[in-house]
C-alpha positions in Angstrom: 60.6 -6.4 -121.5 58.0 -4.7 -123.9 54.3 -5.7 -123.4 51.7 -5.7 -126.1 49.2 -3.2 -125.9 45.9 -4.4 -124.5 43.9 -2.9 -127.5 46.8 -3.7 -129.5 45.1 -7.5 -128.7 41.4 -7.3 -128.9 41.7 -5.2 -131.7 43.6 -8.1 -133.7 40.8 -9.8 -131.9 38.1 -8.3 -133.9 39.7 -8.8 -136.7 40.2 -12.0 -136.8 37.1 -13.1 -135.3 35.0 -10.8 -138.3 36.9 -12.6 -140.7 36.8 -15.8 -140.0 33.4 -15.6 -139.9 32.9 -14.4 -143.0 35.2 -16.9 -144.5 33.7 -19.7 -142.8 30.3 -19.0 -145.1 33.2 -18.6 -148.5 32.8 -15.0 -148.9 36.1 -13.3 -149.7 37.8 -11.2 -146.8 40.3 -8.5 -148.5 42.7 -6.9 -145.5 42.9 -3.1 -146.6 47.2 -2.5 -145.4 47.3 -0.2 -141.8 49.7 1.8 -144.1 46.6 2.4 -146.3 43.9 3.3 -143.2 41.3 5.5 -144.5 38.5 4.8 -142.1 37.6 0.6 -143.9 39.9 -2.7 -142.8 38.3 -5.3 -145.1 36.4 -5.4 -148.7 34.2 -8.2 -148.3 32.9 -9.8 -151.8 29.9 -11.8 -151.1 29.5 -15.6 -152.4 26.1 -17.0 -153.7 26.1 -20.8 -153.6 30.1 -20.4 -154.1 29.9 -18.6 -157.3 31.2 -15.1 -156.4 29.1 -12.2 -156.5 29.6 -8.4 -158.3 28.7 -7.4 -155.1 31.1 -5.3 -152.5 31.2 -3.2 -149.0 33.8 -2.1 -147.3 34.1 -2.6 -143.5 35.1 -1.0 -140.5 35.5 -2.8 -137.6 36.4 -1.6 -133.7 37.1 -4.0 -130.7 37.1 -3.2 -127.3 34.4 -1.9 -124.7 34.7 1.5 -125.0 33.1 1.3 -127.9 29.5 0.4 -126.4 26.8 2.5 -125.2 24.2 1.6 -122.5 21.6 1.7 -126.0 24.5 -0.7 -127.6 27.8 1.0 -129.7 28.6 3.5 -131.2 31.9 3.8 -134.1 32.9 7.6 -134.4 32.8 9.3 -138.0 36.0 11.8 -137.4 36.5 12.9 -141.0 35.4 9.9 -142.5 32.1 10.9 -143.2 32.4 12.2 -147.0 33.8 8.7 -148.2 31.4 6.8 -145.4 28.5 8.8 -147.2 29.4 9.4 -150.7 31.5 6.3 -151.9 31.2 3.9 -154.8 31.2 1.1 -152.3 29.0 1.8 -149.5 30.9 1.2 -145.2 29.8 -1.4 -142.7 30.8 -0.6 -138.8 31.1 -3.8 -137.1 32.2 -3.9 -133.2 34.2 -6.7 -131.9 32.4 -7.2 -127.8 35.6 -9.3 -125.8 33.2 -9.2 -122.8 30.2 -11.2 -124.9 32.4 -12.4 -127.7 30.1 -11.0 -130.6 29.6 -9.0 -133.1 27.4 -6.2 -134.3 27.1 -4.6 -137.3 25.3 -1.2 -138.9 25.1 0.1 -142.2 27.5 3.3 -141.6 26.3 4.9 -145.7 22.4 4.5 -145.1 22.9 5.6 -141.2 25.2 9.2 -143.0 22.6 9.0 -146.0 18.7 8.9 -143.8 21.0 11.7 -141.6 21.4 14.4 -144.6 23.9 17.6 -144.6 21.9 19.8 -141.4 22.3 16.9 -139.6 25.8 15.0 -139.2 25.9 12.8 -136.8 29.5 12.1 -134.1 29.0 8.6 -134.1 27.3 5.2 -136.3 24.6 3.9 -133.6 24.4 -0.4 -133.6 22.2 -1.3 -132.3 22.6 -4.8 -129.5 20.4 -6.9 -132.0 22.3 -6.7 -134.3 23.9 -9.5 -133.5 26.4 -10.4 -136.9 27.1 -14.7 -136.2 25.9 -18.1 -137.9 21.9 -17.7 -137.9 22.3 -14.0 -138.9 24.2 -14.2 -141.3 22.0 -14.8 -144.5 19.6 -11.6 -143.3 22.3 -9.6 -143.3 24.3 -10.9 -146.4 20.6 -10.7 -147.7 20.5 -7.0 -146.3 23.9 -5.5 -147.9 23.6 -7.8 -151.3 20.0 -5.6 -151.6 21.7 -1.9 -150.5 24.7 -2.4 -152.9 21.9 -3.1 -155.8 20.1 -0.2 -155.2 22.0 1.1 -158.5 20.8 -1.7 -160.7 17.7 -2.4 -163.6 14.6 -0.5 -162.2 16.1 -0.3 -158.3 18.6 2.2 -160.0 15.9 4.3 -161.1 13.9 4.5 -158.4 17.5 5.4 -156.0 18.2 8.2 -158.6 14.0 9.6 -158.1 14.7 8.8 -153.9 17.9 11.0 -154.2 16.1 13.2 -155.8 13.4 14.2 -153.9 14.4 12.6 -150.2 11.6 9.5 -151.1 11.5 6.8 -150.9 9.6 4.4 -152.4 9.4 0.7 -152.1 10.1 -1.9 -155.4 7.1 -2.9 -155.8 5.4 0.8 -155.8 4.1 1.9 -159.3 6.7 5.1 -159.9 6.4 7.3 -162.8 8.6 9.8 -164.1 8.0 13.5 -166.9 9.9 16.1 -167.2 7.9 18.8 -168.7 9.1 21.6 -171.3 10.0 24.0 -168.7 12.4 21.0 -167.8 10.1 19.8 -164.3 10.4 16.4 -162.5 7.3 15.2 -161.7 6.7 11.9 -160.2 3.9 10.0 -159.8 3.6 7.3 -156.6 1.1 5.0 -156.3 0.8 2.0 -153.8 -0.6 -1.2 -154.9 -4.4 -1.1 -153.8 -4.7 2.7 -153.0 -7.5 4.9 -154.2 -5.2 8.1 -153.3 -1.5 9.0 -155.5 1.3 10.8 -154.3 2.5 13.8 -157.3 5.9 14.9 -156.2 6.7 18.1 -157.9 10.1 20.3 -158.3 8.6 23.4 -158.3 6.7 22.4 -155.0 9.7 21.9 -153.7 9.0 18.4 -153.5 6.3 18.8 -150.9 3.8 15.0 -151.3 0.4 16.7 -152.4 -2.5 14.2 -152.5 -4.5 13.5 -155.4 -6.8 11.1 -157.3 -7.7 11.3 -160.8 -11.6 13.0 -159.7 -9.9 15.7 -157.4 -7.7 16.7 -161.0 -10.9 16.7 -163.0 -12.9 18.0 -161.1 -12.2 21.6 -161.3 -11.0 20.9 -165.6 -14.8 19.5 -165.9 -16.7 21.5 -162.7 -17.6 18.6 -161.3 -18.9 19.5 -158.0 -17.3 18.1 -154.5 -19.2 15.0 -153.9 -22.0 14.8 -151.2 -20.1 13.8 -147.8 -18.8 10.6 -146.8 -19.4 9.4 -150.6 -16.3 11.3 -151.6 -12.3 10.3 -151.2 -10.3 9.8 -147.9 -11.0 12.8 -145.6 -7.4 13.6 -146.2 -6.7 17.4 -147.8 -7.2 16.3 -152.0 -6.1 19.3 -154.9 -6.7 19.6 -158.4 -5.1 20.4 -161.2 -5.2 24.2 -160.5 -4.2 23.9 -157.2 -0.3 22.6 -158.0 -0.7 24.5 -161.8 -0.9 21.7 -164.1 -1.6 22.1 -167.7 -3.2 20.0 -170.2 0.0 17.8 -170.7 0.4 17.4 -167.3 -2.5 16.4 -166.9 -3.8 14.0 -169.1 0.1 12.2 -168.4 -0.5 11.9 -164.6 -4.8 11.1 -165.5 -3.0 8.3 -168.2 -0.5 7.0 -164.7 -4.4 5.7 -163.0 -4.8 4.4 -165.7 -2.0 2.3 -166.3 -2.7 1.0 -163.0 -5.6 0.6 -162.3 -6.3 -2.5 -163.3 -3.3 -3.6 -160.4 -5.3 -1.5 -157.6 -8.2 -3.3 -158.8 -8.1 -6.0 -155.0 -11.0 -7.5 -153.3 -12.5 -5.1 -151.6 -12.4 -5.6 -147.7 -9.5 -7.4 -147.4 -7.0 -7.6 -144.9 -3.2 -6.5 -145.9 -0.1 -6.4 -144.2 0.8 -3.1 -143.8 3.6 -2.9 -145.5 4.0 1.0 -146.0 3.3 2.2 -142.8 5.4 3.9 -141.1 5.1 2.2 -137.9 6.6 -0.6 -140.6 9.4 0.8 -142.8 10.2 3.7 -140.7 9.2 5.5 -144.1 6.6 8.5 -143.9 4.3 8.0 -146.7 0.9 10.5 -147.1 -1.2 7.6 -146.4 -1.8 4.8 -146.1 -4.7 2.5 -148.5 -7.9 4.8 -148.0 -6.8 6.0 -144.2 -4.7 9.5 -144.1 -0.7 8.9 -142.2 -1.9 11.3 -139.3 -5.4 9.0 -138.7 -3.2 5.8 -138.5 -0.1 8.1 -135.9 -3.1 9.8 -133.8 -4.9 6.2 -133.6 -1.9 3.9 -133.0 0.0 6.5 -130.1 -3.3 6.5 -128.8 -3.3 2.6 -128.2 -0.2 3.5 -127.1 -0.9 5.7 -124.2 -3.9 3.4 -123.3 -1.2 0.4 -122.6 1.6 2.3 -120.8 -0.9 3.7 -118.2 -2.7 1.0 -118.1 1.1 -1.1 -118.2 3.1 1.2 -116.9 6.5 -1.2 -117.1 5.6 -2.1 -121.3 8.3 0.1 -122.5 11.3 -1.9 -120.4 9.2 -5.1 -120.8 9.3 -4.9 -124.9 12.5 -4.0 -125.3 13.9 -6.7 -122.8 11.6 -8.7 -125.1 12.6 -7.1 -128.3 16.7 -7.5 -127.4 15.8 -11.6 -127.1 14.4 -11.0 -130.9 17.6 -13.0 -133.5 14.8 -12.9 -136.8 14.1 -9.1 -136.3 14.3 -7.9 -139.9 18.0 -5.8 -141.6 16.3 -3.2 -141.7 14.7 -2.5 -137.9 18.1 -3.4 -137.2 19.3 -1.2 -138.9 17.4 1.9 -137.9 17.9 0.7 -134.0 21.2 1.6 -134.3 21.1 5.3 -135.4 17.6 6.2 -133.3 19.2 4.2 -129.4 22.6 6.6 -129.7 20.5 9.8 -129.5 19.8 10.0 -125.7 16.8 12.7 -125.5 14.5 9.8 -128.2 16.0 7.0 -125.9 14.6 9.5 -122.7 11.5 10.5 -124.5 10.2 7.1 -125.3 10.6 6.1 -121.2 8.8 8.7 -120.5 6.2 8.7 -122.8 2.8 8.9 -121.2 -0.2 10.2 -121.3 1.3 13.2 -118.9 4.3 14.1 -121.7 1.6 13.3 -125.1 -1.8 14.4 -125.9 -0.9 14.6 -129.2 1.5 13.2 -132.0 2.7 17.2 -132.0 4.2 16.6 -128.5 6.7 13.8 -129.5 9.6 14.0 -132.0 9.2 11.6 -134.8 12.7 9.8 -134.1 11.1 9.2 -130.9 7.2 8.2 -131.9 9.1 5.4 -134.4 11.0 4.0 -132.1 8.5 3.9 -129.7 6.8 1.7 -132.2 9.9 -0.2 -132.8 10.2 -1.0 -129.6 6.3 -2.3 -128.4 5.0 -3.2 -131.4 5.7 -6.5 -133.9 3.6 -5.2 -136.9 0.2 -3.7 -138.5 -2.6 -4.7 -140.7 -4.8 -2.2 -142.3 -8.2 -3.6 -143.1 -11.0 -2.3 -145.6 -12.3 1.5 -145.6 -15.7 -0.2 -145.1 -14.5 -1.7 -141.1 -14.7 1.0 -138.4 -11.1 2.7 -137.8 -10.6 0.0 -134.4 -11.2 -2.4 -136.9 -9.3 -0.8 -139.7 -5.7 -1.0 -137.8 -5.1 -4.1 -136.1 -1.6 -3.8 -134.1 -0.1 -6.7 -132.8 1.9 -6.0 -129.9 5.5 -7.4 -129.5 4.4 -7.6 -125.5 0.4 -9.4 -126.2 -2.2 -7.5 -124.4 -3.6 -9.0 -121.5 -6.1 -11.9 -121.4 -9.8 -10.6 -121.8 -8.5 -7.0 -122.6 -10.9 -5.4 -126.3 
């Protein structure tokens, strides 16, 4: 007698598990006919307090242990790259593990767009921390709805400027856009409370340029360089002449500084959460507060290497602790999936020591980022008048041994 293939049973179990979970939380699931299978199995429309929203995603679901890898799960991209990355509706990949009876998710559209056109991944990576169940449904839905809404209201403007310049802005950032008479684009970008802004110019191929109002006006007004220790942060600040800004563009940038000044005037030395730091968000901001990004990177790496030298099993213990966390932020979970898919990146992190790394230049940015995610929960930055070891405060995933500085 004919038998039902095991793969079919597991695949159907995956579909049933995801549909049941979503419908138990009152979200609307529309299954796509197998005859129209082009890399998506479901349309999911989210609800909010029993109200149907306009937020919809597509889902590709896989079931079985063949999608399991040493650092999580993968879903093959195959011929779906263009439709998953360029479609109007974002696509999420979900894997059902028949051994754990759990569902794991990843934002496929986000991963593919982040990879860019020069690196086309063969798989969508899914972290073991990306569990989708009753306890994580709320955070998953919130993340998915925010991602769907990136083309609405002010966020639509930020999304357009991000895609144009390659930057990643936080909704709280000051971001202003100007087009000159030659149809050249200028973007003014400054985080609240920062003294230094970033200019992104299409004529400079969107390379970040760090400026203050004083640095821009110095050549214009023929001001002298400030004495050592009394000027701006120790980073390369550019002048209007360096950037080739004309009088109209310079006045526009000055107006940007003026319009954001009130919001920038915070209490001196206040300790604030490092929301914009690359260690927390994965972004590559040009600077943080009054400390240059490379200074933060170097300081954090030195602290990591110190701890690994003193505790050789720190990486393994931190990973185990992270796997047990159920409240990781969805954006962190999503990033883990893409980073953990690359074996060479994972190997670099596991081999991290002073014998293999002397400076930030000796480690790939992705491996440095994954080490941060594994080892550190949060970084805080204080006022610029404090010594560096007091300005930058690291909250480790595994607390430092008692009595250690």
